[in-house]
C-alpha positions as CSV (number, residue, x, y, z in Angstrom):
1,M,10.4,17.1,31.4
2,F,8.8,20.5,31.8
3,N,5.7,19.2,33.6
4,N,6.8,20.5,37.0
5,I,7.6,24.1,36.0
6,G,5.2,26.4,37.8
7,V,4.4,30.0,37.5
8,S,7.3,31.1,39.7
9,G,9.7,29.1,37.5
10,L,8.4,30.7,34.4
11,I,8.8,34.2,35.9
12,I,12.4,33.4,36.8
13,I,13.1,32.2,33.3
14,L,11.5,35.3,31.8
15,A,13.5,37.5,34.2
16,I,16.8,35.8,33.2
17,A,15.9,36.2,29.5
18,L,15.2,39.9,30.1
19,V,18.6,40.4,31.7
20,V,20.5,38.3,29.1
21,F,18.9,39.6,25.9
22,G,17.5,42.9,27.0
23,P,14.1,44.4,26.4
24,A,14.8,45.3,22.8
25,K,15.6,41.8,21.7
26,L,12.8,39.9,23.5
27,P,10.1,40.7,20.9
28,Q,12.3,39.6,18.1
29,L,13.2,36.4,19.8
30,G,9.5,35.7,20.6
31,R,8.5,36.3,17.0
32,A,11.3,34.0,15.7
33,F,10.3,31.3,18.2
34,G,6.6,31.6,17.1
35,D,7.6,31.4,13.4
36,T,9.7,28.3,14.1
37,L,6.8,26.6,16.0
38,R,4.3,27.5,13.2
39,E,6.6,26.0,10.6
40,F,7.2,22.9,12.6
41,R,3.4,22.4,13.1
42,N,2.8,22.9,9.4
43,S,5.5,20.4,8.5
44,T,4.2,17.8,10.9
45,R,0.7,18.3,9.7
46,G,1.8,17.7,6.1
47,I,3.5,14.5,7.1
48,V,0.4,13.3,9.0
49,D,-1.8,14.2,6.1
50,D,0.5,12.2,3.7
51,A,0.3,9.2,6.0
52,E,-3.5,9.1,6.5
53,P,-4.5,8.0,3.0
54,A,-2.2,4.9,3.2
55,D,-3.8,4.0,6.6
56,S,-7.4,4.4,5.4
57,G,-6.7,2.2,2.3
58,T,-5.4,-0.5,4.6
59,T,-8.4,-0.2,6.9
60,Q,-10.8,-0.5,3.9
61,E,-9.0,-3.6,2.7
62,V,-9.1,-5.2,6.1
63,K,-12.9,-4.5,6.3
64,R,-13.4,-5.9,2.8
65,L,-11.5,-9.2,3.7
66,S,-13.4,-9.6,7.0
């Protein structure tokens, strides 16, 4: 979806964000966006970590049966 956004597209998006939100709000918005991404990554990492032990047990059982 966003594979074809180039440098010029990013500059235009940042300029529009600057006009819409103003220079005082942009650092707050960036910080909130970063916190949201960090929380999402931590949550997905926890889900993946929970799923791995079940997969490794199945793999060991398959190896044992082979």
